[in-house]
BAPA-677456 format. One record per residue (C-alpha): residue number from 1; residue in three letters; x, y, z. Coordinates in Angstrom, 3 decimals. Example, Ala and Ser with C-alpha at 12.3 -4.5 7.8 and 13.67 -1.06 7.14 Angstrom:
<nodes>
<1, ala, <12.300, -4.500, 7.800>>
<2, ser, <13.670, -1.060, 7.140>>
</nodes>
This chain:
<nodes>
<1, met, <-21.761, -0.699, 4.801>>
<2, ser, <-23.395, 1.830, 2.489>>
<3, phe, <-21.579, 3.600, -0.321>>
<4, ser, <-21.869, 6.941, 1.476>>
<5, thr, <-20.396, 5.457, 4.669>>
<6, gln, <-17.560, 3.834, 2.727>>
<7, ala, <-16.866, 7.090, 0.887>>
<8, ser, <-16.815, 8.944, 4.195>>
<9, thr, <-14.374, 6.389, 5.646>>
<10, ser, <-12.158, 6.742, 2.583>>
<11, thr, <-12.150, 10.530, 2.975>>
<12, gln, <-11.229, 10.226, 6.653>>
<13, leu, <-8.369, 7.864, 5.866>>
<14, ala, <-7.168, 10.087, 3.024>>
<15, lys, <-6.901, 12.998, 5.458>>
<16, lys, <-4.614, 10.842, 7.620>>
<17, leu, <-2.288, 10.107, 4.707>>
<18, val, <0.350, 12.701, 5.542>>
<19, ser, <2.441, 13.287, 2.442>>
<20, ala, <4.128, 16.680, 2.666>>
<21, ser, <7.540, 15.010, 2.544>>
<22, pro, <9.030, 14.544, -0.963>>
<23, ala, <9.648, 10.878, -0.076>>
<24, met, <5.872, 10.330, -0.069>>
<25, ala, <5.219, 11.729, -3.545>>
<26, ser, <5.701, 8.364, -5.239>>
<27, val, <3.394, 6.711, -2.688>>
<28, val, <0.548, 9.130, -3.450>>
<29, glu, <1.023, 8.639, -7.190>>
<30, ala, <1.141, 4.837, -6.870>>
<31, leu, <-1.883, 4.821, -4.559>>
<32, glu, <-4.004, 6.702, -7.081>>
<33, lys, <-2.866, 4.387, -9.887>>
<34, ala, <-3.530, 1.226, -7.846>>
<35, ser, <-7.034, 2.388, -6.927>>
<36, asn, <-7.996, 2.298, -10.599>>
<37, ser, <-6.633, -1.160, -11.315>>
<38, asp, <-7.264, -4.778, -10.397>>
<39, ser, <-3.614, -5.834, -10.662>>
<40, pro, <-2.080, -7.392, -7.537>>
<41, val, <-0.485, -4.900, -5.158>>
<42, leu, <2.697, -5.417, -3.164>>
<43, leu, <3.227, -3.013, -0.258>>
<44, glu, <6.838, -2.906, 0.905>>
<45, gly, <8.401, -1.096, 3.817>>
<46, glu, <9.786, -1.477, 7.306>>
<47, gln, <7.656, -2.567, 10.213>>
<48, gly, <5.371, 0.217, 11.400>>
<49, val, <5.381, 2.372, 8.238>>
<50, gly, <1.640, 1.876, 7.678>>
<51, lys, <1.375, -0.788, 4.971>>
<52, glu, <-2.082, -1.978, 6.066>>
<53, phe, <-3.287, 1.630, 6.344>>
<54, val, <-2.284, 2.277, 2.718>>
<55, ala, <-3.851, -1.027, 1.609>>
<56, arg, <-7.170, -0.061, 3.228>>
<57, leu, <-7.052, 3.370, 1.632>>
<58, ile, <-6.462, 1.826, -1.811>>
<59, his, <-9.380, -0.556, -1.260>>
<60, leu, <-11.723, 2.223, -0.131>>
<61, ser, <-10.697, 4.348, -3.111>>
<62, ser, <-11.484, 1.547, -5.594>>
<63, tyr, <-14.732, 0.283, -7.088>>
<64, arg, <-14.569, -2.592, -4.567>>
<65, arg, <-15.114, -0.196, -1.673>>
<66, glu, <-18.543, -1.637, -0.859>>
<67, asn, <-17.163, -5.172, -0.485>>
<68, ala, <-15.013, -6.721, 2.235>>
<69, phe, <-11.412, -5.908, 3.081>>
<70, glu, <-9.879, -8.958, 4.782>>
<71, thr, <-6.409, -9.496, 6.204>>
<72, leu, <-4.625, -12.775, 6.698>>
<73, leu, <-1.787, -13.034, 9.213>>
<74, pro, <0.956, -15.693, 9.286>>
<75, pro, <-0.274, -18.249, 11.840>>
<76, ala, <1.874, -18.801, 14.936>>
<77, leu, <1.387, -22.559, 14.651>>
<78, pro, <3.340, -25.574, 13.355>>
<79, ala, <2.980, -25.976, 9.582>>
<80, gln, <0.410, -28.796, 9.640>>
<81, met, <-1.741, -27.144, 12.287>>
<82, ala, <-1.459, -23.825, 10.446>>
<83, ala, <-2.765, -25.389, 7.226>>
<84, glu, <-5.689, -26.950, 9.077>>
<85, glu, <-6.464, -23.665, 10.819>>
<86, leu, <-6.234, -21.605, 7.647>>
<87, phe, <-8.441, -23.902, 5.640>>
<88, gly, <-10.802, -24.583, 8.494>>
<89, val, <-11.808, -21.569, 10.536>>
<90, gln, <-9.844, -19.083, 8.447>>
<91, ala, <-11.310, -20.339, 5.167>>
<92, arg, <-14.241, -18.073, 5.988>>
<93, lys, <-11.995, -15.056, 5.442>>
<94, leu, <-11.092, -16.189, 1.964>>
<95, arg, <-14.753, -16.548, 1.045>>
<96, gln, <-15.645, -13.228, 2.637>>
<97, ala, <-13.024, -11.509, 0.520>>
<98, ala, <-14.812, -12.556, -2.697>>
<99, gly, <-15.610, -9.406, -4.640>>
<100, gly, <-13.373, -7.437, -2.298>>
<101, thr, <-9.744, -7.341, -1.215>>
<102, leu, <-7.488, -9.793, 0.604>>
<103, leu, <-4.262, -8.531, 2.198>>
<104, leu, <-1.676, -11.213, 2.968>>
<105, lys, <0.519, -9.752, 5.694>>
<106, glu, <4.190, -10.795, 5.608>>
<107, val, <3.357, -13.590, 3.178>>
<108, trp, <6.901, -15.017, 3.286>>
<109, arg, <6.289, -15.993, 6.927>>
<110, phe, <3.487, -18.421, 6.041>>
<111, pro, <4.554, -22.109, 6.124>>
<112, ser, <5.186, -23.455, 2.611>>
<113, ala, <2.234, -25.856, 2.821>>
<114, val, <-0.053, -22.933, 3.637>>
<115, gln, <1.403, -20.839, 0.806>>
<116, arg, <0.682, -23.598, -1.699>>
<117, arg, <-2.895, -24.106, -0.561>>
<118, leu, <-3.432, -20.376, -0.381>>
<119, ala, <-2.251, -19.972, -3.973>>
<120, glu, <-4.612, -22.763, -5.029>>
<121, ala, <-7.534, -21.118, -3.246>>
<122, leu, <-6.788, -17.816, -4.943>>
<123, ala, <-6.588, -19.551, -8.314>>
<124, leu, <-2.939, -18.549, -8.702>>
<125, asp, <-2.169, -22.191, -9.447>>
<126, thr, <-3.696, -22.903, -12.840>>
<127, ser, <-2.388, -26.474, -12.914>>
<128, arg, <-5.395, -27.614, -10.870>>
<129, asp, <-8.922, -27.253, -12.192>>
<130, gln, <-10.627, -27.277, -8.818>>
<131, thr, <-9.759, -26.682, -5.187>>
<132, pro, <-11.910, -27.330, -2.121>>
<133, ile, <-12.389, -23.626, -1.406>>
<134, ala, <-11.560, -21.902, -4.673>>
<135, val, <-12.110, -18.162, -4.403>>
<136, his, <-12.636, -15.994, -7.440>>
<137, asp, <-12.705, -12.258, -8.009>>
<138, val, <-10.476, -11.406, -5.071>>
<139, trp, <-8.173, -8.415, -5.319>>
<140, leu, <-4.906, -9.694, -3.940>>
<141, met, <-2.585, -7.453, -1.952>>
<142, met, <0.521, -8.518, -0.099>>
<143, ser, <2.672, -6.709, 2.427>>
<144, ser, <6.267, -7.445, 3.314>>
<145, arg, <9.002, -5.807, 5.327>>
<146, val, <11.637, -7.732, 3.350>>
<147, ala, <12.112, -7.731, -0.416>>
<148, leu, <10.203, -10.693, -1.839>>
<149, glu, <12.979, -11.327, -4.367>>
<150, asp, <15.240, -11.996, -1.377>>
<151, ala, <12.574, -14.153, 0.250>>
<152, ser, <12.203, -16.132, -2.980>>
<153, arg, <15.977, -16.630, -3.327>>
<154, glu, <16.184, -17.766, 0.283>>
<155, gly, <13.460, -20.344, -0.276>>
<156, leu, <10.914, -18.576, 1.940>>
<157, leu, <8.338, -18.408, -0.859>>
<158, ala, <6.906, -21.718, -2.035>>
<159, pro, <5.634, -22.422, -5.574>>
<160, pro, <3.410, -21.122, -7.061>>
<161, leu, <3.726, -17.956, -4.953>>
<162, ala, <7.460, -17.991, -5.700>>
<163, asn, <6.642, -17.954, -9.441>>
<164, trp, <4.137, -15.135, -9.161>>
<165, pro, <6.647, -12.258, -8.977>>
<166, lys, <8.796, -13.502, -11.854>>
<167, ala, <9.185, -11.804, -15.226>>
<168, gly, <10.128, -8.549, -13.559>>
<169, trp, <6.906, -8.339, -11.568>>
<170, lys, <5.200, -7.039, -14.707>>
<171, asn, <1.665, -7.498, -13.399>>
<172, val, <2.339, -6.420, -9.828>>
<173, gln, <1.970, -2.860, -8.597>>
<174, arg, <4.751, -2.300, -6.089>>
<175, ile, <4.408, 0.487, -3.572>>
<176, his, <7.353, 1.182, -1.306>>
<177, ile, <6.453, 3.178, 1.802>>
<178, pro, <9.493, 5.059, 3.116>>
<179, pro, <10.544, 4.914, 6.783>>
<180, leu, <9.628, 7.832, 9.008>>
<181, arg, <13.268, 8.927, 9.309>>
<182, arg, <13.090, 9.864, 5.610>>
<183, arg, <9.918, 11.901, 6.196>>
<184, pro, <10.878, 14.580, 8.745>>
<185, ala, <8.588, 17.126, 7.066>>
<186, asp, <5.598, 14.884, 7.879>>
<187, ile, <6.306, 14.583, 11.607>>
<188, pro, <4.582, 17.833, 12.775>>
<189, arg, <1.359, 16.912, 10.957>>
<190, leu, <1.489, 13.303, 12.226>>
<191, val, <1.958, 14.589, 15.793>>
<192, glu, <-1.063, 16.850, 15.317>>
<193, leu, <-3.210, 13.998, 13.999>>
<194, phe, <-2.266, 11.528, 16.741>>
<195, asn, <-2.577, 14.239, 19.398>>
<196, leu, <-6.166, 15.034, 18.374>>
<197, glu, <-7.032, 11.359, 17.956>>
<198, his, <-5.837, 10.348, 21.434>>
<199, ala, <-7.354, 13.440, 23.046>>
<200, glu, <-10.731, 12.463, 21.613>>
<201, glu, <-10.320, 8.849, 22.733>>
<202, met, <-9.431, 9.895, 26.289>>
<203, asp, <-11.937, 12.761, 26.417>>
<204, arg, <-9.332, 15.356, 27.335>>
<205, pro, <-7.880, 18.516, 25.745>>
<206, pro, <-5.059, 17.996, 23.233>>
<207, leu, <-1.510, 18.347, 24.515>>
<208, ser, <0.691, 21.250, 23.469>>
<209, phe, <3.938, 20.299, 21.702>>
<210, pro, <6.395, 23.217, 21.682>>
<211, gly, <8.928, 23.654, 18.897>>
<212, gln, <11.840, 22.034, 20.733>>
<213, ile, <9.831, 18.839, 21.239>>
<214, ile, <8.913, 18.703, 17.540>>
<215, asp, <12.609, 19.262, 16.734>>
<216, arg, <13.497, 16.375, 19.048>>
<217, phe, <10.999, 14.169, 17.238>>
<218, ala, <12.364, 15.249, 13.848>>
<219, gly, <15.905, 14.373, 14.932>>
<220, tyr, <15.035, 10.895, 16.196>>
<221, ser, <15.456, 7.888, 13.872>>
<222, trp, <12.105, 6.209, 14.767>>
<223, pro, <13.044, 2.537, 14.283>>
<224, gly, <9.377, 1.653, 14.893>>
<225, asn, <8.309, 4.268, 12.323>>
<226, val, <4.795, 5.783, 12.362>>
<227, ser, <3.542, 3.137, 14.797>>
<228, glu, <6.227, 4.125, 17.307>>
<229, leu, <5.386, 7.834, 16.993>>
<230, lys, <1.708, 7.072, 17.565>>
<231, ser, <2.581, 4.978, 20.623>>
<232, val, <4.736, 7.773, 22.079>>
<233, ile, <1.907, 10.310, 21.696>>
<234, tyr, <-0.514, 7.869, 23.310>>
<235, arg, <1.788, 7.262, 26.272>>
<236, leu, <2.234, 11.004, 26.759>>
<237, his, <-1.556, 11.369, 26.924>>
<238, ala, <-1.802, 8.450, 29.338>>
<239, thr, <0.943, 9.611, 31.736>>
<240, his, <1.034, 13.400, 31.499>>
<241, gln, <-1.720, 15.345, 33.283>>
<242, gly, <-0.532, 18.827, 32.271>>
<243, ser, <-1.162, 20.686, 29.057>>
<244, glu, <2.342, 21.195, 27.623>>
<245, val, <4.875, 18.476, 26.849>>
<246, glu, <8.358, 19.169, 28.200>>
<247, glu, <11.715, 17.512, 27.545>>
<248, ser, <11.575, 15.680, 30.867>>
<249, his, <8.319, 13.983, 29.859>>
<250, leu, <10.165, 12.123, 27.091>>
<251, ala, <12.353, 10.233, 29.577>>
<252, gly, <11.866, 6.543, 28.952>>
<253, leu, <9.990, 7.217, 25.711>>
<254, leu, <12.868, 8.300, 23.486>>
<255, pro, <16.552, 7.455, 23.918>>
<256, gln, <18.970, 10.230, 24.731>>
<257, val, <21.034, 11.672, 21.893>>
<258, glu, <24.057, 9.689, 23.102>>
<259, asp, <22.169, 6.453, 22.444>>
<260, glu, <21.722, 7.380, 18.801>>
<261, leu, <25.418, 7.841, 17.998>>
<262, pro, <26.975, 5.616, 15.317>>
<263, leu, <28.887, 2.568, 16.526>>
<264, ser, <32.245, 4.179, 15.758>>
<265, arg, <31.601, 6.778, 18.450>>
<266, phe, <30.664, 4.366, 21.208>>
<267, gly, <34.316, 3.682, 22.061>>
<268, leu, <33.773, -0.070, 21.753>>
<269, glu, <37.338, -0.614, 20.568>>
<270, asp, <38.711, 1.209, 23.614>>
<271, leu, <36.482, -0.833, 25.915>>
<272, val, <37.665, -4.119, 24.364>>
<273, arg, <41.288, -2.971, 24.549>>
<274, ala, <40.974, -2.163, 28.257>>
<275, lys, <39.334, -5.522, 29.004>>
<276, leu, <41.997, -7.428, 27.070>>
<277, arg, <44.826, -5.504, 28.733>>
<278, thr, <43.492, -6.524, 32.141>>
<279, phe, <43.013, -10.124, 31.023>>
<280, leu, <46.501, -10.432, 29.524>>
<281, ala, <48.080, -8.957, 32.648>>
<282, arg, <46.289, -11.540, 34.816>>
<283, ile, <47.253, -14.575, 32.694>>
<284, arg, <50.958, -13.657, 32.390>>
<285, gly, <52.962, -16.845, 32.801>>
<286, tyr, <50.045, -19.169, 32.053>>
<287, his, <49.794, -21.311, 28.915>>
<288, val, <47.109, -19.925, 26.590>>
<289, glu, <46.187, -21.100, 23.105>>
<290, asp, <43.573, -20.137, 20.553>>
<291, leu, <43.069, -16.702, 22.138>>
<292, his, <42.133, -15.074, 18.843>>
<293, ala, <39.250, -17.492, 18.221>>
<294, gln, <38.058, -17.218, 21.833>>
<295, val, <37.938, -13.417, 21.753>>
<296, leu, <36.125, -13.354, 18.404>>
<297, ser, <33.644, -15.911, 19.695>>
<298, gln, <32.868, -13.865, 22.800>>
<299, val, <32.203, -10.761, 20.698>>
<300, glu, <30.389, -12.577, 17.918>>
<301, arg, <27.993, -14.562, 20.086>>
<302, pro, <26.381, -11.632, 22.002>>
<303, leu, <26.291, -9.561, 18.813>>
<304, met, <24.355, -12.226, 16.931>>
<305, glu, <22.095, -13.003, 19.890>>
<306, leu, <21.153, -9.342, 20.268>>
<307, val, <20.579, -8.798, 16.530>>
<308, leu, <18.416, -11.928, 16.359>>
<309, glu, <16.520, -10.703, 19.410>>
<310, gln, <15.997, -7.305, 17.770>>
<311, thr, <14.708, -8.938, 14.563>>
<312, ser, <12.463, -11.382, 16.495>>
<313, gly, <14.445, -14.349, 15.222>>
<314, asn, <14.109, -13.353, 11.556>>
<315, gln, <17.341, -14.747, 10.129>>
<316, leu, <16.935, -13.002, 6.777>>
<317, gln, <16.715, -9.599, 8.451>>
<318, ala, <19.460, -10.435, 10.955>>
<319, ala, <21.827, -11.435, 8.152>>
<320, lys, <21.179, -8.090, 6.440>>
<321, val, <21.883, -6.147, 9.643>>
<322, leu, <25.093, -8.117, 10.199>>
<323, gly, <26.109, -7.851, 6.543>>
<324, ile, <26.629, -11.592, 6.086>>
<325, asn, <25.064, -14.338, 4.000>>
<326, arg, <22.055, -16.088, 5.546>>
<327, asn, <23.726, -19.490, 5.185>>
<328, thr, <26.767, -18.118, 7.017>>
<329, leu, <24.501, -16.879, 9.793>>
<330, arg, <22.837, -20.292, 10.066>>
<331, lys, <26.231, -21.974, 10.342>>
<332, lys, <27.358, -19.574, 13.052>>
<333, ile, <24.101, -20.051, 14.995>>
<334, arg, <24.722, -23.788, 14.927>>
<335, asn, <28.453, -23.603, 15.750>>
<336, leu, <28.024, -21.076, 18.558>>
<337, gly, <25.025, -22.893, 20.001>>
<338, ile, <22.844, -19.777, 19.823>>
<339, arg, <19.241, -20.291, 20.881>>
<340, leu, <16.782, -18.410, 18.708>>
<341, pro, <14.237, -16.139, 20.417>>
<342, arg, <10.655, -17.360, 20.538>>
</nodes>
């Protein structure tokens, strides 16, 4: 790709970096600083906030813009097979990244054997003079939706990757991308961008989003962040033949306001009380023991199953949502016989 084409791509991406919200000010500042440095970059933020988008923009704004930008995903394979795959077929990506940028996506999810060999290939492990596929002059970026300090403490990062962020991450440029719920001022512009983008893709006029729809978007928590907003706009284009989006068109796309209430307002305690009252009335006269443990178990099990399902089996994230230690969660999974989602 020519310099002029790369510069044009960088300009196009820069226009899509919506940053009117005060929460994005630090991102813009860090992006500009990172573009003028070769120090490793760590992009942090929830799933769907646009970590790869920012990584590409940094790459295209740097002097490496004419060279490759490669991404490496955690392989969905057993550890041994993953290592063979990474250093067989996928070794090509490491070589292609030479002189350019390599983004390791959710690096803590790579099997430990892969992490070690990856660190060797990237010359992060200076204890070995040579590796089979040593790669030099690669700008290393990593993305993570969990704090890597937590991943390191939990044993999810293997040496020498686990040693890399030590000493206060002095040589690592950390960029935290805020969730969309903290960027309500950016939502109208993001809607405009995605609306025009999908209209062009589908060769149709853009949709009209009246003020009340934008207000509805601004009041929604967007657990899937920017990716979820983009998906909603796409689905509106795909399913709505008219020109103006109405409240009824959001049915099935966004939850109703009642679904967004805090847990304390769901009346869960009243529901449990009613169920227990009925149960106790029906067992009057029968011998019952260990009722407390049984009730807690029946509440605890579905809660943990659903949280694990929501976090795709990520025990570190699930433990944070539940507010318990990861080792405690593991013990409860074992004791309750909970099957992890695949």
